[in-house]
Each structure stands twice: as C-alpha cells, then as structure tokens.
C-alpha positions in Angstrom: -17.1 -210.6 -162.2 -15.1 -208.0 -161.3 -17.6 -205.3 -161.8 -19.6 -207.3 -160.1 -18.0 -207.2 -156.9 -17.0 -203.4 -157.5 -20.4 -202.3 -158.1 -21.4 -204.8 -154.6 -18.5 -203.1 -152.8 -19.8 -199.8 -153.5 -23.4 -200.4 -152.6 -22.4 -201.5 -149.2 -20.4 -198.2 -148.8 -23.3 -196.0 -149.6 -25.7 -197.9 -147.1 -23.3 -198.0 -144.6 -22.4 -194.4 -144.9 -26.4 -193.9 -144.6 -26.4 -196.0 -141.9 -23.8 -194.0 -140.3 -26.0 -190.5 -141.1 -29.1 -192.1 -140.1 -27.6 -192.8 -136.2 -25.6 -189.4 -136.2 -29.3 -187.6 -136.9 -30.7 -189.7 -134.0 -27.6 -188.4 -131.8 -27.7 -184.7 -133.2 -31.5 -184.2 -133.0 -32.6 -185.6 -129.8 -36.0 -183.8 -130.0 -36.8 -186.6 -132.3 -37.2 -188.7 -129.4 -40.8 -187.5 -128.6 -43.9 -187.5 -130.1 -46.5 -184.6 -129.2 -50.1 -185.2 -130.7 -53.4 -183.6 -129.9 -57.2 -183.9 -130.6 -60.2 -181.5 -129.2 -59.7 -183.2 -125.4 -55.9 -183.6 -124.9 -52.5 -182.8 -125.6 -50.2 -186.0 -125.4 -46.5 -186.2 -125.2 -44.8 -189.7 -125.6 -41.3 -191.1 -126.3 -42.0 -194.3 -128.4 -38.5 -195.0 -128.9 -37.6 -194.8 -125.0 -36.6 -197.9 -123.6 -37.8 -198.5 -121.0 -41.0 -197.1 -121.9 -42.3 -194.1 -120.5 -46.4 -193.7 -119.7 -47.7 -191.1 -121.8 -48.0 -187.5 -120.5 -51.6 -186.5 -121.1 -53.1 -182.5 -120.1 -56.6 -182.2 -120.9 -57.6 -178.6 -122.8 -60.5 -178.4 -120.5 -58.1 -178.4 -117.8 -55.1 -176.6 -118.8 -53.9 -173.8 -116.5 -50.8 -172.7 -118.1 -48.7 -172.5 -120.6 -44.6 -171.8 -120.1 -41.4 -172.5 -122.0 -38.6 -173.7 -119.7 -34.9 -172.6 -121.3 -31.8 -173.8 -120.2 -27.9 -172.6 -121.0 -27.0 -175.7 -122.6 -27.8 -175.1 -125.8 -26.5 -175.6 -129.0 -25.2 -179.0 -127.7 -28.1 -180.0 -125.6 -31.7 -179.3 -125.6 -32.3 -175.8 -124.5 -36.1 -174.9 -125.0 -38.9 -176.9 -123.9 -42.8 -176.1 -124.0 -44.2 -177.0 -120.5 -48.1 -177.5 -120.5 -49.5 -177.2 -116.8 -52.6 -179.1 -116.2 -54.7 -178.0 -112.9 -55.7 -180.9 -110.8 -56.2 -183.0 -109.3 -54.5 -184.2 -109.8 -51.3 -181.8 -111.3 -50.3 -183.1 -114.2 -47.4 -181.5 -116.7 -46.7 -182.5 -120.6 -43.3 -181.2 -121.4 -41.6 -181.2 -124.7 -38.7 -179.8 -126.9 -39.7 -177.1 -129.2 -38.3 -179.3 -132.1 -40.1 -182.4 -131.2 -42.6 -183.4 -134.0 -45.8 -182.3 -133.8 -44.8 -179.4 -131.9 -45.3 -176.9 -134.5 -48.9 -178.2 -135.4 -49.6 -177.5 -131.6 -48.1 -174.3 -131.7 -50.2 -173.5 -134.3 -53.3 -174.7 -132.4 -52.5 -172.7 -129.5 -52.9 -169.3 -131.3 -56.7 -170.4 -131.9 -57.4 -172.1 -128.3 -56.0 -170.0 -125.9 -57.1 -166.1 -126.3 -54.2 -163.9 -124.6 -51.5 -166.4 -125.6 -48.8 -163.9 -125.4 -46.4 -163.9 -128.8 -43.6 -161.9 -127.5 -43.0 -163.9 -124.5 -42.7 -166.8 -127.2 -40.4 -164.5 -129.3 -38.2 -163.4 -126.1 -37.9 -167.5 -125.0 -36.8 -168.2 -128.3 -34.0 -166.0 -128.4 -33.2 -167.0 -124.3 -30.0 -168.8 -124.1 -30.0 -168.6 -120.3 -31.8 -170.2 -117.3 -35.4 -168.8 -117.3 -39.1 -169.4 -117.3 -41.2 -167.3 -119.7 -45.7 -167.8 -118.8 -47.0 -167.7 -122.2 -50.4 -168.5 -121.2 -52.4 -168.4 -118.2 -56.0 -169.2 -117.5 -57.8 -166.1 -116.4 -58.5 -166.1 -112.8 -63.0 -166.6 -112.6 -64.5 -163.1 -111.8 -66.5 -163.3 -108.7 -69.7 -161.1 -107.9 -68.5 -158.8 -105.4 -71.9 -157.1 -105.6 -72.6 -159.3 -102.3 -70.6 -158.6 -99.3 -69.2 -161.6 -97.9 -70.5 -162.1 -94.6 -68.2 -163.0 -91.8 -69.4 -164.9 -88.5 -66.6 -165.1 -85.7 -66.3 -168.6 -84.2 -68.1 -169.2 -81.4 -66.5 -170.6 -77.9 -68.6 -171.8 -75.0 
C-alpha cells in the first residue's frame, strides 16, 4: 500500500508539473494563438483559442496588393514581428499574424513561388530589426499603360 501511494504521488507530481509547463509554454509562445492557412484562392488567419471568437481574416491571392512586415521594439518579451497581407478593395482587407504563428513558415515558402519580385533582403532586414518599423517585402506592380495613344483632354464647356 505504501508503494502504491508513493507511485500515485509521484505520478500526480509529474502530471502537475506537465500542466504547469504546458501553461507556461502558452504564455511564453503567444504566437501559438494564431493559425495561418492558405490554399489556391485565399490566405486565412484565425485565432481559434480567442474568447470571444474573432472572425477570420481572409485575403484573396488574386487581390493581394502588398506584403509588409511590421516590427516593434517590444521583443523579446512581447511579439515583435508581424506579417501583414494587404488586399486591394473594395473592401480593403488585411490579414495579420506574428512571425512564429503555426502555418507561417509554409506560407512564407509559398510566397517565394507565388510572388515574383519578393524582396528577400527586406525580409532578412526585418528579421533583424529591433525597432518600430515597416518593411515592404512585395508590392503588386503597377499595370503598364499604353503611351502610344495620347490622352485627349477636353476642357469643360461653360455656357
């Protein structure tokens, strides 16, 4: 009986320590409260453990206008690097998530194939930043206009 109580106490202590470590990990890894997913049509950011729930942030690849990284001076004790995906409207939309969010690494790899002109040097610069800053790492090129035909200007008529 004494051995049984000793083993039971030992197992309870391990379970309690495991629970404390799990809770500390959640506090020390707040980016784990975000979830980043993407498919052929959209990028979706959710916060599944948020109470009350927040609607997902969804950006369509076709309407993606710009990708930025926002850094803060709050690290290492606070989240200090955020990816921001801007969708041209209407309506203008953003999907924002911290760099270490689950699914972020897979999306970043996808950016390399989907977004020609992605500025890797700006990403590296942002990763090393400890300042409040905004880094544009990709922006949709402006559509080329045909300059062969001059635009005709008609002054307004007055009566």
